[in-house]
Chimera marker file (.cmm) of the C-alpha trace (Angstrom):
<marker_set name="trace">
<marker id="1" x="-1.563" y="258.197" z="286.346" r="1" g="1" b="0" radius="0.5"/>
<marker id="2" x="-4.333" y="255.608" z="286.289" r="1" g="1" b="0" radius="0.5"/>
<marker id="3" x="-3.708" y="251.961" z="286.949" r="1" g="1" b="0" radius="0.5"/>
<marker id="4" x="-5.911" y="249.149" z="285.720" r="1" g="1" b="0" radius="0.5"/>
<marker id="5" x="-6.774" y="246.688" z="288.418" r="1" g="1" b="0" radius="0.5"/>
<marker id="6" x="-7.399" y="243.158" z="287.248" r="1" g="1" b="0" radius="0.5"/>
<marker id="7" x="-10.778" y="241.615" z="287.892" r="1" g="1" b="0" radius="0.5"/>
<marker id="8" x="-12.470" y="244.638" z="289.487" r="1" g="1" b="0" radius="0.5"/>
<marker id="9" x="-15.330" y="246.596" z="287.987" r="1" g="1" b="0" radius="0.5"/>
<marker id="10" x="-17.157" y="249.671" z="289.065" r="1" g="1" b="0" radius="0.5"/>
<marker id="11" x="-20.355" y="249.065" z="290.967" r="1" g="1" b="0" radius="0.5"/>
<marker id="12" x="-23.344" y="249.418" z="288.664" r="1" g="1" b="0" radius="0.5"/>
<marker id="13" x="-26.951" y="250.204" z="289.389" r="1" g="1" b="0" radius="0.5"/>
<marker id="14" x="-29.435" y="247.354" z="289.358" r="1" g="1" b="0" radius="0.5"/>
<marker id="15" x="-33.212" y="247.617" z="289.188" r="1" g="1" b="0" radius="0.5"/>
<marker id="16" x="-36.058" y="245.094" z="289.343" r="1" g="1" b="0" radius="0.5"/>
<marker id="17" x="-39.052" y="245.564" z="287.055" r="1" g="1" b="0" radius="0.5"/>
<marker id="18" x="-41.561" y="243.886" z="284.764" r="1" g="1" b="0" radius="0.5"/>
<marker id="19" x="-41.180" y="243.237" z="281.037" r="1" g="1" b="0" radius="0.5"/>
<marker id="20" x="-43.964" y="245.159" z="279.295" r="1" g="1" b="0" radius="0.5"/>
<marker id="21" x="-42.970" y="244.846" z="275.642" r="1" g="1" b="0" radius="0.5"/>
<marker id="22" x="-40.774" y="242.787" z="273.358" r="1" g="1" b="0" radius="0.5"/>
<marker id="23" x="-39.932" y="245.478" z="270.842" r="1" g="1" b="0" radius="0.5"/>
<marker id="24" x="-37.512" y="243.557" z="268.634" r="1" g="1" b="0" radius="0.5"/>
<marker id="25" x="-34.750" y="240.956" z="268.519" r="1" g="1" b="0" radius="0.5"/>
<marker id="26" x="-32.806" y="241.067" z="271.815" r="1" g="1" b="0" radius="0.5"/>
<marker id="27" x="-34.697" y="244.167" z="272.974" r="1" g="1" b="0" radius="0.5"/>
<marker id="28" x="-37.334" y="244.534" z="275.681" r="1" g="1" b="0" radius="0.5"/>
<marker id="29" x="-38.970" y="247.341" z="277.608" r="1" g="1" b="0" radius="0.5"/>
<marker id="30" x="-38.939" y="247.023" z="281.391" r="1" g="1" b="0" radius="0.5"/>
<marker id="31" x="-41.287" y="249.110" z="283.528" r="1" g="1" b="0" radius="0.5"/>
<marker id="32" x="-40.280" y="250.019" z="287.072" r="1" g="1" b="0" radius="0.5"/>
<marker id="33" x="-43.201" y="251.265" z="289.168" r="1" g="1" b="0" radius="0.5"/>
<marker id="34" x="-42.793" y="253.365" z="292.297" r="1" g="1" b="0" radius="0.5"/>
<marker id="35" x="-44.805" y="255.706" z="294.506" r="1" g="1" b="0" radius="0.5"/>
<marker id="36" x="-43.909" y="259.263" z="295.450" r="1" g="1" b="0" radius="0.5"/>
<marker id="37" x="-45.740" y="261.988" z="297.359" r="1" g="1" b="0" radius="0.5"/>
<marker id="38" x="-47.121" y="264.938" z="295.428" r="1" g="1" b="0" radius="0.5"/>
<marker id="39" x="-45.092" y="268.043" z="296.339" r="1" g="1" b="0" radius="0.5"/>
<marker id="40" x="-48.107" y="270.291" z="297.012" r="1" g="1" b="0" radius="0.5"/>
<marker id="41" x="-51.013" y="268.011" z="297.910" r="1" g="1" b="0" radius="0.5"/>
<marker id="42" x="-49.008" y="265.272" z="299.692" r="1" g="1" b="0" radius="0.5"/>
<marker id="43" x="-51.061" y="262.503" z="298.113" r="1" g="1" b="0" radius="0.5"/>
<marker id="44" x="-49.190" y="259.392" z="297.070" r="1" g="1" b="0" radius="0.5"/>
<marker id="45" x="-48.893" y="259.320" z="293.277" r="1" g="1" b="0" radius="0.5"/>
<marker id="46" x="-48.069" y="256.224" z="291.205" r="1" g="1" b="0" radius="0.5"/>
<marker id="47" x="-45.198" y="256.774" z="288.805" r="1" g="1" b="0" radius="0.5"/>
<marker id="48" x="-43.283" y="254.522" z="286.434" r="1" g="1" b="0" radius="0.5"/>
<marker id="49" x="-40.007" y="254.502" z="284.568" r="1" g="1" b="0" radius="0.5"/>
<marker id="50" x="-39.601" y="252.655" z="281.273" r="1" g="1" b="0" radius="0.5"/>
<marker id="51" x="-36.140" y="251.284" z="280.472" r="1" g="1" b="0" radius="0.5"/>
<marker id="52" x="-34.978" y="249.985" z="277.110" r="1" g="1" b="0" radius="0.5"/>
<marker id="53" x="-33.086" y="246.802" z="277.943" r="1" g="1" b="0" radius="0.5"/>
<marker id="54" x="-30.799" y="244.440" z="276.025" r="1" g="1" b="0" radius="0.5"/>
<marker id="55" x="-31.770" y="240.751" z="276.321" r="1" g="1" b="0" radius="0.5"/>
<marker id="56" x="-28.849" y="238.826" z="274.828" r="1" g="1" b="0" radius="0.5"/>
<marker id="57" x="-30.407" y="235.338" z="275.060" r="1" g="1" b="0" radius="0.5"/>
<marker id="58" x="-34.025" y="236.324" z="274.194" r="1" g="1" b="0" radius="0.5"/>
<marker id="59" x="-35.087" y="234.542" z="277.384" r="1" g="1" b="0" radius="0.5"/>
<marker id="60" x="-37.692" y="236.993" z="278.698" r="1" g="1" b="0" radius="0.5"/>
<marker id="61" x="-41.409" y="237.166" z="277.970" r="1" g="1" b="0" radius="0.5"/>
<marker id="62" x="-43.991" y="239.854" z="278.606" r="1" g="1" b="0" radius="0.5"/>
<marker id="63" x="-44.937" y="239.765" z="282.285" r="1" g="1" b="0" radius="0.5"/>
<marker id="64" x="-41.626" y="238.391" z="283.584" r="1" g="1" b="0" radius="0.5"/>
<marker id="65" x="-40.083" y="240.037" z="286.626" r="1" g="1" b="0" radius="0.5"/>
<marker id="66" x="-36.434" y="240.711" z="285.744" r="1" g="1" b="0" radius="0.5"/>
<marker id="67" x="-33.341" y="242.230" z="287.274" r="1" g="1" b="0" radius="0.5"/>
<marker id="68" x="-31.509" y="244.668" z="284.995" r="1" g="1" b="0" radius="0.5"/>
<marker id="69" x="-28.062" y="246.230" z="285.281" r="1" g="1" b="0" radius="0.5"/>
<marker id="70" x="-26.683" y="249.498" z="283.982" r="1" g="1" b="0" radius="0.5"/>
<marker id="71" x="-24.204" y="249.097" z="281.115" r="1" g="1" b="0" radius="0.5"/>
<marker id="72" x="-22.439" y="251.051" z="278.398" r="1" g="1" b="0" radius="0.5"/>
<marker id="73" x="-24.594" y="252.482" z="275.586" r="1" g="1" b="0" radius="0.5"/>
<marker id="74" x="-25.590" y="249.620" z="273.282" r="1" g="1" b="0" radius="0.5"/>
<marker id="75" x="-27.787" y="251.650" z="270.926" r="1" g="1" b="0" radius="0.5"/>
<marker id="76" x="-29.532" y="255.013" z="270.805" r="1" g="1" b="0" radius="0.5"/>
<marker id="77" x="-31.811" y="254.166" z="273.754" r="1" g="1" b="0" radius="0.5"/>
<marker id="78" x="-30.491" y="250.938" z="275.305" r="1" g="1" b="0" radius="0.5"/>
<marker id="79" x="-28.366" y="251.530" z="278.407" r="1" g="1" b="0" radius="0.5"/>
<marker id="80" x="-29.413" y="248.493" z="280.487" r="1" g="1" b="0" radius="0.5"/>
<marker id="81" x="-29.099" y="244.702" z="280.157" r="1" g="1" b="0" radius="0.5"/>
<marker id="82" x="-30.928" y="241.738" z="281.677" r="1" g="1" b="0" radius="0.5"/>
<marker id="83" x="-29.060" y="240.081" z="284.543" r="1" g="1" b="0" radius="0.5"/>
<marker id="84" x="-31.610" y="237.424" z="285.501" r="1" g="1" b="0" radius="0.5"/>
<marker id="85" x="-35.262" y="236.485" z="285.414" r="1" g="1" b="0" radius="0.5"/>
<marker id="86" x="-36.478" y="236.803" z="289.008" r="1" g="1" b="0" radius="0.5"/>
<marker id="87" x="-39.955" y="235.375" z="288.390" r="1" g="1" b="0" radius="0.5"/>
<marker id="88" x="-41.390" y="233.960" z="285.178" r="1" g="1" b="0" radius="0.5"/>
<marker id="89" x="-44.786" y="235.109" z="283.939" r="1" g="1" b="0" radius="0.5"/>
<marker id="90" x="-47.803" y="232.876" z="284.390" r="1" g="1" b="0" radius="0.5"/>
<marker id="91" x="-48.368" y="230.995" z="281.130" r="1" g="1" b="0" radius="0.5"/>
<marker id="92" x="-51.653" y="231.639" z="279.368" r="1" g="1" b="0" radius="0.5"/>
<marker id="93" x="-53.712" y="228.590" z="278.487" r="1" g="1" b="0" radius="0.5"/>
<marker id="94" x="-55.101" y="230.299" z="275.388" r="1" g="1" b="0" radius="0.5"/>
<marker id="95" x="-58.710" y="229.100" z="275.698" r="1" g="1" b="0" radius="0.5"/>
<marker id="96" x="-61.294" y="231.465" z="274.272" r="1" g="1" b="0" radius="0.5"/>
<marker id="97" x="-64.032" y="232.614" z="276.657" r="1" g="1" b="0" radius="0.5"/>
<marker id="98" x="-67.492" y="233.304" z="275.306" r="1" g="1" b="0" radius="0.5"/>
<marker id="99" x="-69.921" y="235.988" z="276.492" r="1" g="1" b="0" radius="0.5"/>
<marker id="100" x="-72.193" y="233.270" z="277.817" r="1" g="1" b="0" radius="0.5"/>
<marker id="101" x="-69.449" y="231.933" z="280.124" r="1" g="1" b="0" radius="0.5"/>
<marker id="102" x="-68.878" y="235.408" z="281.523" r="1" g="1" b="0" radius="0.5"/>
<marker id="103" x="-72.598" y="236.064" z="282.001" r="1" g="1" b="0" radius="0.5"/>
<marker id="104" x="-72.941" y="232.855" z="284.044" r="1" g="1" b="0" radius="0.5"/>
<marker id="105" x="-70.153" y="233.731" z="286.462" r="1" g="1" b="0" radius="0.5"/>
<marker id="106" x="-70.745" y="237.483" z="286.924" r="1" g="1" b="0" radius="0.5"/>
<marker id="107" x="-73.482" y="238.367" z="289.456" r="1" g="1" b="0" radius="0.5"/>
<marker id="108" x="-76.044" y="240.894" z="288.285" r="1" g="1" b="0" radius="0.5"/>
<marker id="109" x="-78.344" y="243.298" z="290.106" r="1" g="1" b="0" radius="0.5"/>
<marker id="110" x="-81.420" y="241.899" z="288.401" r="1" g="1" b="0" radius="0.5"/>
<marker id="111" x="-82.356" y="238.505" z="289.741" r="1" g="1" b="0" radius="0.5"/>
<marker id="112" x="-85.312" y="236.416" z="288.691" r="1" g="1" b="0" radius="0.5"/>
<marker id="113" x="-87.508" y="235.373" z="291.602" r="1" g="1" b="0" radius="0.5"/>
<link id1="1" id2="2" r="1" g="1" b="0" radius="0.2"/>
<link id1="2" id2="3" r="1" g="1" b="0" radius="0.2"/>
<link id1="3" id2="4" r="1" g="1" b="0" radius="0.2"/>
<link id1="4" id2="5" r="1" g="1" b="0" radius="0.2"/>
<link id1="5" id2="6" r="1" g="1" b="0" radius="0.2"/>
<link id1="6" id2="7" r="1" g="1" b="0" radius="0.2"/>
<link id1="7" id2="8" r="1" g="1" b="0" radius="0.2"/>
<link id1="8" id2="9" r="1" g="1" b="0" radius="0.2"/>
<link id1="9" id2="10" r="1" g="1" b="0" radius="0.2"/>
<link id1="10" id2="11" r="1" g="1" b="0" radius="0.2"/>
<link id1="11" id2="12" r="1" g="1" b="0" radius="0.2"/>
<link id1="12" id2="13" r="1" g="1" b="0" radius="0.2"/>
<link id1="13" id2="14" r="1" g="1" b="0" radius="0.2"/>
<link id1="14" id2="15" r="1" g="1" b="0" radius="0.2"/>
<link id1="15" id2="16" r="1" g="1" b="0" radius="0.2"/>
<link id1="16" id2="17" r="1" g="1" b="0" radius="0.2"/>
<link id1="17" id2="18" r="1" g="1" b="0" radius="0.2"/>
<link id1="18" id2="19" r="1" g="1" b="0" radius="0.2"/>
<link id1="19" id2="20" r="1" g="1" b="0" radius="0.2"/>
<link id1="20" id2="21" r="1" g="1" b="0" radius="0.2"/>
<link id1="21" id2="22" r="1" g="1" b="0" radius="0.2"/>
<link id1="22" id2="23" r="1" g="1" b="0" radius="0.2"/>
<link id1="23" id2="24" r="1" g="1" b="0" radius="0.2"/>
<link id1="24" id2="25" r="1" g="1" b="0" radius="0.2"/>
<link id1="25" id2="26" r="1" g="1" b="0" radius="0.2"/>
<link id1="26" id2="27" r="1" g="1" b="0" radius="0.2"/>
<link id1="27" id2="28" r="1" g="1" b="0" radius="0.2"/>
<link id1="28" id2="29" r="1" g="1" b="0" radius="0.2"/>
<link id1="29" id2="30" r="1" g="1" b="0" radius="0.2"/>
<link id1="30" id2="31" r="1" g="1" b="0" radius="0.2"/>
<link id1="31" id2="32" r="1" g="1" b="0" radius="0.2"/>
<link id1="32" id2="33" r="1" g="1" b="0" radius="0.2"/>
<link id1="33" id2="34" r="1" g="1" b="0" radius="0.2"/>
<link id1="34" id2="35" r="1" g="1" b="0" radius="0.2"/>
<link id1="35" id2="36" r="1" g="1" b="0" radius="0.2"/>
<link id1="36" id2="37" r="1" g="1" b="0" radius="0.2"/>
<link id1="37" id2="38" r="1" g="1" b="0" radius="0.2"/>
<link id1="38" id2="39" r="1" g="1" b="0" radius="0.2"/>
<link id1="39" id2="40" r="1" g="1" b="0" radius="0.2"/>
<link id1="40" id2="41" r="1" g="1" b="0" radius="0.2"/>
<link id1="41" id2="42" r="1" g="1" b="0" radius="0.2"/>
<link id1="42" id2="43" r="1" g="1" b="0" radius="0.2"/>
<link id1="43" id2="44" r="1" g="1" b="0" radius="0.2"/>
<link id1="44" id2="45" r="1" g="1" b="0" radius="0.2"/>
<link id1="45" id2="46" r="1" g="1" b="0" radius="0.2"/>
<link id1="46" id2="47" r="1" g="1" b="0" radius="0.2"/>
<link id1="47" id2="48" r="1" g="1" b="0" radius="0.2"/>
<link id1="48" id2="49" r="1" g="1" b="0" radius="0.2"/>
<link id1="49" id2="50" r="1" g="1" b="0" radius="0.2"/>
<link id1="50" id2="51" r="1" g="1" b="0" radius="0.2"/>
<link id1="51" id2="52" r="1" g="1" b="0" radius="0.2"/>
<link id1="52" id2="53" r="1" g="1" b="0" radius="0.2"/>
<link id1="53" id2="54" r="1" g="1" b="0" radius="0.2"/>
<link id1="54" id2="55" r="1" g="1" b="0" radius="0.2"/>
<link id1="55" id2="56" r="1" g="1" b="0" radius="0.2"/>
<link id1="56" id2="57" r="1" g="1" b="0" radius="0.2"/>
<link id1="57" id2="58" r="1" g="1" b="0" radius="0.2"/>
<link id1="58" id2="59" r="1" g="1" b="0" radius="0.2"/>
<link id1="59" id2="60" r="1" g="1" b="0" radius="0.2"/>
<link id1="60" id2="61" r="1" g="1" b="0" radius="0.2"/>
<link id1="61" id2="62" r="1" g="1" b="0" radius="0.2"/>
<link id1="62" id2="63" r="1" g="1" b="0" radius="0.2"/>
<link id1="63" id2="64" r="1" g="1" b="0" radius="0.2"/>
<link id1="64" id2="65" r="1" g="1" b="0" radius="0.2"/>
<link id1="65" id2="66" r="1" g="1" b="0" radius="0.2"/>
<link id1="66" id2="67" r="1" g="1" b="0" radius="0.2"/>
<link id1="67" id2="68" r="1" g="1" b="0" radius="0.2"/>
<link id1="68" id2="69" r="1" g="1" b="0" radius="0.2"/>
<link id1="69" id2="70" r="1" g="1" b="0" radius="0.2"/>
<link id1="70" id2="71" r="1" g="1" b="0" radius="0.2"/>
<link id1="71" id2="72" r="1" g="1" b="0" radius="0.2"/>
<link id1="72" id2="73" r="1" g="1" b="0" radius="0.2"/>
<link id1="73" id2="74" r="1" g="1" b="0" radius="0.2"/>
<link id1="74" id2="75" r="1" g="1" b="0" radius="0.2"/>
<link id1="75" id2="76" r="1" g="1" b="0" radius="0.2"/>
<link id1="76" id2="77" r="1" g="1" b="0" radius="0.2"/>
<link id1="77" id2="78" r="1" g="1" b="0" radius="0.2"/>
<link id1="78" id2="79" r="1" g="1" b="0" radius="0.2"/>
<link id1="79" id2="80" r="1" g="1" b="0" radius="0.2"/>
<link id1="80" id2="81" r="1" g="1" b="0" radius="0.2"/>
<link id1="81" id2="82" r="1" g="1" b="0" radius="0.2"/>
<link id1="82" id2="83" r="1" g="1" b="0" radius="0.2"/>
<link id1="83" id2="84" r="1" g="1" b="0" radius="0.2"/>
<link id1="84" id2="85" r="1" g="1" b="0" radius="0.2"/>
<link id1="85" id2="86" r="1" g="1" b="0" radius="0.2"/>
<link id1="86" id2="87" r="1" g="1" b="0" radius="0.2"/>
<link id1="87" id2="88" r="1" g="1" b="0" radius="0.2"/>
<link id1="88" id2="89" r="1" g="1" b="0" radius="0.2"/>
<link id1="89" id2="90" r="1" g="1" b="0" radius="0.2"/>
<link id1="90" id2="91" r="1" g="1" b="0" radius="0.2"/>
<link id1="91" id2="92" r="1" g="1" b="0" radius="0.2"/>
<link id1="92" id2="93" r="1" g="1" b="0" radius="0.2"/>
<link id1="93" id2="94" r="1" g="1" b="0" radius="0.2"/>
<link id1="94" id2="95" r="1" g="1" b="0" radius="0.2"/>
<link id1="95" id2="96" r="1" g="1" b="0" radius="0.2"/>
<link id1="96" id2="97" r="1" g="1" b="0" radius="0.2"/>
<link id1="97" id2="98" r="1" g="1" b="0" radius="0.2"/>
<link id1="98" id2="99" r="1" g="1" b="0" radius="0.2"/>
<link id1="99" id2="100" r="1" g="1" b="0" radius="0.2"/>
<link id1="100" id2="101" r="1" g="1" b="0" radius="0.2"/>
<link id1="101" id2="102" r="1" g="1" b="0" radius="0.2"/>
<link id1="102" id2="103" r="1" g="1" b="0" radius="0.2"/>
<link id1="103" id2="104" r="1" g="1" b="0" radius="0.2"/>
<link id1="104" id2="105" r="1" g="1" b="0" radius="0.2"/>
<link id1="105" id2="106" r="1" g="1" b="0" radius="0.2"/>
<link id1="106" id2="107" r="1" g="1" b="0" radius="0.2"/>
<link id1="107" id2="108" r="1" g="1" b="0" radius="0.2"/>
<link id1="108" id2="109" r="1" g="1" b="0" radius="0.2"/>
<link id1="109" id2="110" r="1" g="1" b="0" radius="0.2"/>
<link id1="110" id2="111" r="1" g="1" b="0" radius="0.2"/>
<link id1="111" id2="112" r="1" g="1" b="0" radius="0.2"/>
<link id1="112" id2="113" r="1" g="1" b="0" radius="0.2"/>
</marker_set>
């Protein structure tokens, strides 16, 4: 016989990753990057996992570092939800840069003497 304990929940997995896409209302994609050795060549290989996450308050932006928690299935793909924003993304100023500005700052091999 199972008994329901009041106020206790099962421990759930948490992950920290970066928001890479805002795919719809209250939905984001979070990418979790990690490194693992190749089984044969023993070189370190970069890998990533993409999670479909529920963002109830629509508070995240692309580039934010967020903590996500495992939850019950919310849709066909969403099994995670946003717990908190660990670090907000750097805001873009939105100023257009011309080719001339880039050419002035980038050093070239050809220099006029």
